[in-house]
N, C-alpha and C positions, 0 to 999 in steps of 0.2 A: 567434559562436558565443562570448558572453561565458563568466566561467573558471564562473562562478554552474551558467548551462545549461547546462554540460559536466558539471559534479559531478553532476547529477544526472541528466542519460540517461544517466550513467555509472553508478549507481546501478540505476535504472530496467532497464536491459539487464543486471544484474548480477543483480536480482534473477527475471528473466523466465530467464536462464540458467539459475540455481538449480531456477525450480521446473522446467523441462522435462526439470530431469536426474532430478529428483521422476519425472516419467513427465505432464508437466502442461503437453502437447506443442503447445493451446490456446491459450495463453496471449501475450500480445503487449502492446505498447510501445500506448496511447490514441495516436492524433495531439493537439494539443491543441486544447478544443475551444470557448473561450472564457469565455461567460458563465454556460454550461449545461457543468459538469466536470464531470465521473462517476468521476473516480480519475485513476492513472497509467497501468494495469494492466488489461484487460482480458480472455476466456477465461475465467473460474470465474461462473456466474451465481451475481447474488444476492449476489455481497458486490464490494465493491470495496476495493480497493490504493490506498491515495498511497505513495507514495515521497519517506523526505528523507533527506540527506546530508549534513547544519548540523554545525559548532560547535559551538553551541549546543542541547538541547534547550528546544524550545517546544510543550510539548505541552498546552498548554492552545488555543493556537493552532491548532493541526495538526489537532487533535480535532474544532474548530470547525470548520474549513476538511472533515473527512472525512465530519462529519456532514451538510450541503448538497451535499457530492456522492452521497453517500447518498440522500439526498431526489432530488438529479436524476438519479440513473439508476436507481432507485422499484430501492433491493436491501432485503434483507433485512437484513446485518450489513457491518462494514468493517473495514480495518485500517489504522495505518498502521505504518509497517518503517520504519526509522530504521536507519541505518549505524553501527556500534561501532564507537569511533574505531582505531584496530589493528588490524582488522583487515579483509580483505574473505571472506572467510570470511560468505554471509550466512545461510547458519544459526548463525551468531554476531552475527545483528546484533539486534533489541528489536525485540521486533511492539507495537505496543499499542493499546486499544481499549475504549472506555468498557467497563464490566461490565453494562450492557441488554447490547449483545453479545454479552460472554462466554456471557451467562445464555443468550440464546437457540443459544448451540453447545452449552450442559450438556444444553438441554431434547433438543435433536437427536440427539445423540448418545444420549440414550436414559438421562441423569442425573434 
């Protein structure tokens, strides 16, 4: 396994473990699915989670990838979770999403 693949797997596992610790017991890493990628983590219906662990932030490319994955998954919303340099605490990492996805969350929360 390449070093890049190992970093990705490690970050995905960290996010799964963090979500499990918050009571999301059904989340798990997705198997690679080729052309019809549906995100990195399964178990939250209607939500695509794309996990990134890169030196450089490439938000535009990551959000384009997220859009494709949301279409593939027929998801209502999605988020790119990207590792914050210098911490392994997933709760301190970053979550980036398009404003339309954020607004949908606001509406569903009753705002």
